[in-house]
Each structure stands twice: as structure tokens, then as C-alpha cells.
C-alpha positions in Angstrom: 234.2 -118.2 -126.8 234.0 -119.6 -123.9 231.0 -122.2 -122.9 228.1 -120.3 -121.5 226.4 -121.6 -118.1 222.7 -120.7 -117.8 221.4 -119.9 -114.1 217.8 -118.5 -113.4 217.8 -116.3 -110.0 214.3 -114.8 -110.0 214.0 -112.7 -113.4 217.8 -113.0 -115.1 219.4 -115.2 -117.4 222.9 -115.2 -115.9 225.1 -116.1 -118.6 229.1 -116.6 -119.2 231.4 -114.7 -117.6 230.0 -114.5 -114.4 232.9 -114.9 -112.2 233.9 -112.0 -114.2 231.0 -109.8 -113.4 231.4 -110.3 -109.7 235.0 -109.7 -109.9 235.6 -106.3 -112.4 236.5 -106.8 -116.2 240.1 -105.9 -116.9 241.1 -104.4 -120.3 244.3 -103.5 -122.3 242.9 -101.4 -125.0 239.8 -98.4 -125.0 237.0 -99.7 -127.3 236.8 -98.1 -130.7 233.5 -97.4 -131.8 232.1 -97.9 -135.2 232.6 -94.3 -136.6 236.4 -94.8 -136.5 236.3 -98.2 -137.8 234.8 -96.7 -140.8 236.7 -94.4 -141.5 240.1 -95.8 -140.9 239.3 -99.1 -142.4 236.3 -99.3 -144.1 235.9 -95.9 -146.0 235.2 -97.9 -149.1 231.3 -98.3 -147.8 230.5 -94.4 -148.6 233.4 -93.0 -150.8 231.6 -91.4 -153.5 228.2 -91.8 -152.0 225.3 -89.3 -151.4 225.2 -90.0 -147.6 222.3 -90.5 -145.4 223.0 -89.8 -141.2 221.1 -91.1 -138.1 222.7 -89.7 -135.5 222.1 -87.1 -132.4 224.9 -85.9 -130.0 226.2 -89.0 -128.5 228.1 -89.9 -132.5 231.4 -88.9 -131.3 234.5 -90.8 -131.4 237.2 -91.1 -128.6 238.1 -87.6 -129.1 234.5 -86.5 -128.9 234.2 -84.7 -132.3 230.8 -85.3 -133.8 230.3 -87.8 -136.5 228.8 -85.0 -138.9 232.1 -83.3 -138.7 234.3 -86.1 -139.4 232.4 -87.3 -142.4 232.2 -83.9 -143.5 235.9 -83.8 -143.6 236.3 -86.7 -146.0 236.4 -85.6 -149.7 235.1 -88.1 -151.0 231.8 -88.6 -149.0 228.7 -86.1 -149.5 226.6 -85.7 -146.5 223.5 -84.8 -148.0 221.0 -85.3 -145.1 220.8 -85.9 -140.9 218.2 -88.1 -139.2 217.7 -87.7 -135.9 215.7 -89.9 -132.7 213.8 -88.7 -130.1 215.6 -85.6 -128.0 216.9 -84.1 -130.9 220.5 -83.5 -132.3 221.4 -82.4 -129.5 219.8 -84.6 -126.8 218.5 -81.7 -125.0 214.4 -81.6 -125.9 212.8 -83.5 -122.9 211.0 -86.9 -123.5 207.8 -86.7 -125.6 208.1 -83.5 -127.1 208.5 -82.8 -130.7 211.8 -82.0 -131.9 212.7 -79.0 -134.3 216.4 -79.3 -135.3 216.7 -76.0 -137.4 218.1 -74.1 -134.3 221.0 -76.6 -133.9 221.6 -76.7 -137.9 225.5 -74.9 -138.0 226.4 -77.2 -141.2 223.7 -76.3 -144.0 222.6 -80.0 -144.1 219.1 -81.1 -144.2 218.2 -81.8 -140.8 215.0 -84.1 -140.0 213.6 -85.1 -137.0 212.1 -88.8 -136.4 210.1 -87.6 -133.7 208.0 -84.9 -134.8 205.7 -85.4 -137.6 206.7 -88.0 -138.5 208.7 -91.3 -137.3 210.1 -92.8 -140.9 212.4 -91.5 -142.8 210.0 -90.8 -145.6 210.7 -91.1 -149.5 211.1 -87.4 -150.0 213.9 -87.1 -147.1 215.6 -90.3 -148.8 215.6 -88.5 -152.4 219.0 -87.7 -152.4 220.5 -90.8 -150.0 222.4 -93.6 -151.6 223.3 -95.0 -148.3 222.1 -94.8 -144.7 224.3 -94.6 -141.8 222.9 -95.2 -137.8 225.0 -94.0 -135.1 223.7 -93.4 -132.0 224.5 -94.8 -128.6 221.3 -96.9 -127.1 221.2 -97.6 -122.9 220.1 -101.1 -123.3 216.5 -101.1 -122.7 213.8 -102.2 -124.8 211.7 -98.9 -123.4 214.3 -96.5 -124.9 212.8 -95.3 -128.4 216.1 -95.2 -130.0 215.5 -99.1 -130.5 212.3 -97.7 -132.5 214.4 -95.1 -134.9 216.8 -97.8 -135.7 214.1 -100.4 -136.7 212.1 -97.7 -138.6 215.4 -96.9 -140.5 216.3 -100.5 -141.3 213.0 -101.2 -142.8 212.8 -97.8 -144.6 216.2 -98.4 -146.0 215.1 -101.9 -147.3 211.9 -100.7 -149.2 213.9 -97.7 -150.9 216.6 -100.1 -151.9 219.3 -98.0 -149.7 222.3 -99.8 -148.1 222.3 -99.4 -144.2 224.7 -99.6 -142.3 225.2 -99.4 -138.4 228.0 -97.8 -136.8 228.6 -100.1 -134.0 228.6 -99.0 -130.2 228.6 -100.5 -126.9 225.7 -101.6 -125.0 226.3 -99.9 -121.6 225.0 -102.6 -119.6 227.2 -105.1 -121.0 225.8 -108.1 -123.3 225.6 -111.1 -120.7 222.0 -110.4 -119.1 218.7 -110.3 -120.0 215.8 -109.3 -118.3 212.1 -108.7 -118.5 208.8 -109.7 -120.0 209.6 -110.1 -123.5 207.4 -108.2 -125.6 203.6 -109.0 -126.3 203.4 -107.8 -130.2 200.1 -106.6 -129.7 201.3 -104.0 -127.6 203.9 -102.7 -129.9 205.0 -99.4 -129.7 207.4 -96.8 -129.7 208.6 -98.1 -126.1 207.8 -101.6 -127.6 209.2 -102.1 -131.0 209.9 -105.9 -131.1 209.5 -109.4 -129.2 212.5 -108.6 -127.0 212.6 -108.6 -123.3 213.3 -105.1 -121.4 217.0 -105.7 -120.8 218.0 -107.4 -124.0 221.9 -107.9 -124.4 222.9 -106.8 -127.5 224.5 -104.0 -129.3 222.9 -101.7 -131.6 224.4 -103.6 -134.8 223.5 -107.1 -133.1 220.2 -106.1 -133.0 219.9 -104.6 -136.2 220.9 -108.1 -137.3 218.3 -109.8 -135.1 215.4 -107.4 -136.1 216.8 -108.0 -140.1 216.3 -111.8 -139.2 213.0 -111.5 -137.2 211.0 -109.0 -139.4 212.1 -110.7 -142.6 213.6 -108.1 -144.2 215.7 -107.3 -147.7 217.8 -104.6 -146.3 221.5 -104.6 -147.5 222.6 -104.7 -143.8 226.2 -103.6 -142.8 227.3 -103.4 -139.3 231.0 -101.8 -138.8 232.1 -103.6 -135.6 233.7 -101.9 -133.0 237.4 -103.1 -131.7 238.1 -104.5 -128.5 234.3 -104.4 -127.0 233.4 -107.7 -124.8 230.3 -109.1 -123.6 231.1 -108.8 -119.8 232.1 -104.8 -120.7 229.8 -102.3 -118.7 230.4 -98.8 -120.1 232.2 -97.8 -117.8 234.9 -100.7 -118.8 235.2 -99.3 -122.6 237.4 -96.4 -121.5 234.8 -94.3 -123.7 234.0 -91.0 -122.3 230.2 -91.3 -120.9 227.5 -88.6 -122.7 223.9 -88.9 -121.3 222.1 -90.0 -124.0 219.2 -88.1 -123.0 218.1 -85.3 -120.4 217.0 -87.9 -117.8 220.1 -90.7 -118.1 222.8 -88.7 -116.9 225.1 -91.4 -115.7 225.4 -95.3 -116.2 223.8 -95.6 -112.8 221.0 -94.1 -114.1 220.9 -96.3 -117.5 220.9 -99.4 -114.8 218.1 -98.5 -112.9 216.3 -97.2 -115.8 215.9 -101.1 -116.8 212.8 -101.2 -113.8 212.2 -97.4 -112.6 211.0 -96.4 -116.2 207.7 -98.7 -115.3 206.6 -95.8 -112.8 206.1 -94.1 -115.5 203.2 -96.4 -116.1 202.1 -95.0 -112.7 200.8 -91.7 -110.6 204.1 -92.1 -108.9 207.0 -89.5 -109.5 210.0 -91.2 -110.9 211.6 -88.4 -110.6 211.6 -86.5 -113.8 212.2 -82.6 -112.9 214.7 -83.1 -110.1 218.7 -84.2 -110.6 218.0 -87.6 -109.9 215.5 -89.5 -112.3 214.8 -92.7 -112.1 216.5 -93.0 -108.8 213.6 -92.3 -106.9 210.3 -92.9 -106.5 207.4 -90.5 -104.7 204.2 -88.6 -104.3 202.9 -86.4 -101.7 200.7 -89.1 -100.2 203.8 -91.7 -99.5 205.4 -91.9 -96.1 208.9 -92.0 -97.0 210.2 -93.6 -93.8 208.0 -96.4 -93.7 208.4 -97.1 -97.5 211.9 -97.3 -97.1 211.6 -99.7 -94.1 209.1 -101.9 -96.2 211.5 -101.9 -99.1 214.4 -102.9 -97.0 212.3 -105.9 -95.7 211.8 -107.6 -99.1 216.0 -107.8 -98.7 216.5 -107.4 -103.0 219.8 -108.0 -103.6 222.2 -105.5 -104.5 220.3 -102.6 -103.6 219.0 -100.8 -100.8 216.9 -97.6 -99.8 216.9 -94.3 -98.4 213.8 -92.0 -97.8 213.9 -89.1 -99.4 212.2 -86.0 -100.4 211.7 -83.4 -103.3 210.0 -80.8 -105.2 209.9 -81.8 -108.6 210.3 -78.4 -111.4 208.0 -80.1 -113.7 206.6 -83.3 -114.8 204.6 -85.1 -112.0 203.7 -83.4 -108.9 205.6 -80.4 -110.2 205.9 -77.5 -107.6 204.7 -80.2 -105.4 206.9 -81.8 -101.9 207.0 -85.4 -102.5 208.3 -88.1 -100.0 209.1 -91.3 -100.9 212.5 -93.7 -101.8 216.0 -93.1 -103.1 217.6 -96.6 -105.0 221.5 -96.8 -104.0 222.5 -99.8 -106.1 225.1 -101.4 -104.0 226.0 -104.2 -106.1 225.5 -103.7 -109.7 226.3 -107.4 -110.7 223.8 -108.6 -108.1 221.0 -105.8 -108.7 217.7 -107.0 -110.2 215.8 -103.6 -111.5 212.7 -105.3 -113.0 211.9 -107.6 -109.9 213.1 -104.8 -107.2 210.5 -102.2 -109.1 207.8 -105.0 -109.5 207.9 -105.2 -105.4 207.9 -101.6 -105.3 204.7 -101.0 -107.2 203.0 -104.0 -105.6 203.5 -102.4 -102.2 202.8 -98.9 -103.4 199.2 -100.3 -105.1 198.2 -102.1 -102.1 199.0 -99.9 -99.3 198.5 -96.7 -100.7 195.5 -97.8 -102.6 192.9 -94.7 -101.7 196.2 -92.8 -104.0 197.8 -95.1 -106.5 196.7 -94.9 -110.0 197.8 -96.9 -113.2 198.1 -95.0 -116.4 197.1 -98.4 -118.0 198.1 -98.9 -121.7 201.2 -96.8 -121.2 202.1 -99.1 -118.2 201.0 -102.3 -120.5 203.3 -101.0 -123.2 206.0 -100.4 -120.9 205.6 -104.1 -118.9 205.8 -105.8 -122.3 202.2 -107.1 -121.9 199.0 -106.7 -120.0 199.2 -109.6 -117.6 202.0 -107.9 -115.7 199.5 -105.3 -114.4 196.6 -107.8 -113.8 199.1 -110.2 -111.6 199.9 -107.0 -109.7 196.2 -106.2 -109.3 195.5 -109.6 -107.8 198.9 -109.8 -105.7 200.6 -112.5 -107.4 203.9 -112.8 -105.7 206.5 -111.4 -107.7 208.7 -114.2 -108.2 205.5 -116.4 -109.3 205.4 -113.8 -112.3 208.8 -113.7 -113.2 209.5 -117.5 -113.2 206.8 -118.0 -115.9 208.9 -115.5 -118.1 211.9 -118.0 -117.6 210.9 -119.9 -120.9 210.8 -117.1 -122.8 213.6 -115.6 -121.6 215.4 -118.8 -122.5 214.3 -118.8 -126.2 215.1 -115.4 -126.7 219.2 -116.1 -125.1 219.0 -118.8 -127.8 217.7 -117.1 -130.7 220.2 -114.0 -130.1 223.3 -115.8 -130.0 223.1 -116.3 -133.3 223.6 -112.5 -133.8 226.5 -112.0 -131.6 229.4 -110.0 -132.8 231.8 -110.2 -129.9 232.6 -112.9 -127.1 
């Protein structure tokens, strides 16, 4: 691997391949996801076994064949249970809603939700499982509850002495940049399962190795690596087809903006749920969109521009009400700083619409990773000052995560 170079720019730790990030990546081969590598090169891991599979609609090969169908087509593999994360097997269930997979079961296999009455695979669910496989596409942000599902399954597999296999998939935001406040473990939750920054730059397989070490687990963990993935690859560099991992992350662009805009969930400002542009917009009935766009442009934030907009959400915050605000347009994804951008936005809204703006305090703190973030905004501390304090923890995480890199 090339020697890496760290350059601190406000909030993001820039690592190696900076020139590749700015000029675009060239690749010769489509990335081969772990499910294909397992079934073509490493079937000994599951041959003759009773298999449990943690997955959803994103668990497909390059031809978009679902992993349930692929595993069931292997004569020597007995798929005995399927486990699903938030949003269900189909990925259609809205955020926070309990999942019932019975309507989607066309295989006659027990399908258990890990986002309903339990978030853990229980002993009863695992009683017939000899090996547990995890195969889900993530979005690269700590808030996404698929990370908690990965961690919980890793822990429970170890507790029940069941080998755990991660079929690796790309981090859609690449593996170079990390960003945001490292989680204060006193705020551990489904949207913050471990002491990692918001943008952590690891694949699911790499993160599983990190979690195992961090939590001192004895789980028998195997990661089936992808072929041809590089750390500098954004998802659209992989040659793979983008499948929205959940209803409100329709595009890769959304996944990038989500790194910052998810923090709006901890406020009474709409983040665009119930519209065709979730997480790309910030609005409320009491905001003047034109003034907000002008104010945000005055910050001269890198890689993004703001346009005033209005919409009427069909559900979620301000359902059926006309909202005004701004839409974020990313002009350079390699320069764009999602966390810095949204902290500037929230700070501006807090002080210029103080009669209307409200926190969902505990939720915002869990998302941000520490209570201090909200306190600093309340005190009017400059965003740059706040971000500078995070550099040491980011640096420590960067050093720690390198030990678990599976790709260069």
C-alpha cells in the first residue's frame, strides 16, 4: 500500500490517494461481492451446514440474483433461517417501524426480524443454525442501524458458539475519509453502536474485525473478501448496480449528504422525509428559504451550494404543510464536508429562528455522538473550533482502524 498522508482540513482526515480522489478513479474490473466469492471459491465454509442468513433486498450478486435464491440453489447447503434488519427483507418499511416479514416469505423458511420485538437473534431463533452469514449493503454512516445489527449478530454468534461469516460489500463512500465526533459510549444506541466517528471508512468485513477486537469477542469470525475493491472507490466506481439500502437513501448522493443531514432528525426541522429528495433538503413552515440560501452561501462551504426550495411532506415532520428552506447541491464530492456543512446550518437556524427551532435533545445527542455538540451550538461556539477538538480522536481511530484494513 502506498504511504498515507494525513491532512487535517476542518473536520475530515484526508488519507492516501488524494490525487485519485480529485481526478476520479479508473478501474479495470467490476468489484465482485462476497456472496459470489463464497459460492465460487469458499463453499467449504458452508458445505453440509445448516445456515442462517442475515440479509435484506441488497444481498444480491452482480446479476441482481438474491442471496437467498443463490444459497438455496446449492445442494449441499441447508438454509434454515433468515434474519432481517430495519426496513425489512424488502427494504420498503419506513424508518423506525416494526417489521413483519411474513408477507414477503416466498421460500418457506423462517424469517425473523431483528427490528421488531427483539434486536438480537435469540437462542430460539438460532437453535438450528450451525453457521451465521451476514450479507447487507451499508451506507457508510454510523447512524445507520445495519451497523448495530452487524454488531449484535457478531456478539450473539460468539455467545452461542456459532461461526460468523461476513460476505463483504463496498463502503459506498470509499475507505479513505473519516469524519465527525467519535461516539461517547455513554450514548451507545442503535444509531451509535460503537466508538467510531460518523463517517468511518470501513467495509462491513473490516468493521466486524474492528468490533471483535474492540469488544474482546471470541467469535469465530470469517470475512469473505470482495475481489477488486479499492479504498479510493466510491460506489459508482465499483461497476455494481446501486440498490437503495432503505426507503430514504435512494441514491449514492443521498448517502453522502446523509453523513451530515441525518443530524436534522434531532431537531424540528424537516430533513425531507416524505419528499422525493430525503436528506437533500432542510425546511420548515417558519423558514424563509431565500434568506436561508443566501446565508448558507455566505459561509462559502467547500463542495456544496444552496438553493431555496419549498415542498409539502407527505408524511413525517410537517406532513401536509408547506415548508420553505434549502436544497443542498454537492458540486464536488471530494471537497464536500457533510458534518461541517450541517453544523453550520443547524447553528444558523438555532440563532436566527430561535422562537421556532427546537431540539429533540436525547436523539440529537445520540446522533451527534456526544452531548457537547448540542451544548457548543447553544453557546455559539464556531464550528471550526468544535471540529478541531475532534482531531485527536479521529487520529486515534485512524491509527486503530488501519490494523483491520483488508483492501489497499
